[in-house]
C-alpha positions as CSV (number, residue, x, y, z in Angstrom):
1,X,22.3,9.3,32.5
2,X,20.6,10.5,29.5
3,X,17.6,12.7,29.4
4,X,16.3,10.8,26.3
5,X,14.3,7.7,26.6
6,X,13.7,5.4,23.5
7,X,10.8,2.8,23.4
8,X,10.0,0.3,20.5
9,X,6.5,-0.9,19.9
10,X,5.8,-3.2,16.8
11,X,2.8,-2.3,14.4
12,X,1.4,-3.0,11.1
13,X,0.5,-0.3,8.5
14,X,-3.0,-0.3,7.0
15,X,-1.5,-2.0,3.7
16,X,0.0,-5.0,6.0
17,X,3.6,-3.8,6.2
18,X,5.2,-4.7,9.7
19,X,7.3,-2.1,11.2
20,X,8.7,-1.0,14.5
21,X,7.7,2.4,16.1
22,X,10.7,4.1,17.7
23,X,9.3,6.8,20.1
24,X,11.4,9.4,21.4
25,X,10.8,11.1,24.6
26,X,12.9,13.8,26.4
27,X,12.7,13.5,30.2
28,X,14.6,16.4,31.1
29,X,12.4,18.8,33.3
30,X,13.0,21.9,31.0
31,X,12.4,19.6,27.9
32,X,15.9,20.2,26.6
33,X,19.0,18.1,25.8
34,X,22.4,18.6,24.9
35,X,24.7,16.8,22.4
36,X,26.3,15.0,25.4
37,X,23.0,13.1,25.9
38,X,24.3,11.1,22.9
39,X,26.9,9.5,24.8
40,X,25.7,6.1,25.8
41,X,22.4,6.4,24.1
42,X,21.6,3.0,22.6
43,X,18.7,1.6,20.6
44,X,16.2,-0.5,22.6
45,X,17.5,-4.2,22.8
46,X,14.2,-5.4,21.4
47,X,14.7,-3.7,17.8
48,X,14.4,-6.1,15.1
49,X,16.7,-5.4,12.2
50,X,14.8,-7.3,9.6
51,X,11.9,-5.0,9.9
52,X,11.4,-1.4,9.2
53,X,11.7,1.5,11.8
54,X,9.4,4.5,12.0
55,X,11.1,7.4,14.2
56,X,8.7,9.8,16.0
57,X,8.9,12.0,18.8
58,X,9.6,15.8,19.7
59,X,13.4,16.1,19.5
60,X,16.1,18.1,17.9
61,X,17.3,17.3,14.3
62,X,20.6,16.1,15.3
63,X,19.2,13.4,17.5
64,X,17.0,12.3,14.5
65,X,20.3,12.3,12.5
66,X,22.0,10.1,15.2
67,X,19.1,7.6,15.4
68,X,18.8,7.4,11.6
69,X,22.5,6.4,11.5
70,X,21.9,4.0,14.5
71,X,19.0,2.4,12.6
72,X,20.8,2.0,9.3
73,X,21.0,-1.8,9.7
74,X,17.1,-2.0,9.7
75,X,15.3,-2.9,6.6
76,X,14.1,0.7,6.2
77,X,14.0,3.8,8.1
78,X,11.4,6.5,8.0
79,X,10.4,9.6,10.0
80,X,7.0,10.2,11.2
81,X,5.3,13.7,10.1
82,X,1.9,14.4,11.5
83,X,1.2,16.8,8.6
84,X,1.3,14.0,6.2
85,X,-1.9,11.8,6.6
86,X,-5.5,11.4,7.4
87,X,-8.1,13.5,9.3
88,X,-7.6,11.7,12.7
89,X,-5.6,13.6,15.4
90,X,-3.0,10.8,15.6
91,X,-2.9,10.2,11.7
92,X,0.2,11.0,9.8
93,X,2.7,9.7,7.3
94,X,6.2,8.3,7.7
95,X,8.6,9.3,5.0
96,X,11.0,6.6,4.1
97,X,14.5,8.0,4.1
98,X,16.5,4.8,3.6
99,X,15.9,1.4,2.5
100,X,17.3,-1.9,2.0
101,X,14.1,-3.4,1.2
102,X,12.2,-3.8,-2.1
103,X,8.8,-3.4,-0.2
104,X,9.4,0.6,0.3
105,X,11.1,3.1,-1.8
106,X,13.0,6.4,-0.6
107,X,10.5,9.3,-0.5
108,X,7.6,7.1,-0.2
109,X,5.0,8.1,2.5
110,X,3.6,5.4,4.6
111,X,0.1,6.3,5.9
112,X,-0.3,5.4,9.7
113,X,-1.9,6.3,12.9
114,X,0.4,6.7,15.9
115,X,-0.6,5.0,19.2
116,X,-0.1,6.3,22.4
117,X,3.0,5.1,24.0
118,X,3.6,5.6,27.7
119,X,7.2,5.4,29.0
120,X,7.8,4.8,32.6
């Protein structure tokens, strides 16, 4: 069983752009995972490919690489960075890193506030 949990929550940016927030949570007691945790790690079944995806959570860069590749069929993919955004503690920006949509461009920063996602 993997020590990685993924959850999808639908959202809308302040500009009215619908997206899905893909939250990563490492569940290992020591907070560490290994590359073996990628085996059998699937995206949540409720992911909607016609919408964009914002990936967020504390995780190694290689897990982000895996998830970006796995989300490739989505309208666009962005990675959340809390250093890019407003004054709220949950504010930040999502940097678009891949797109199949005319609604966003690679390198665009989408302002957003991350809600709290609780994984069981």
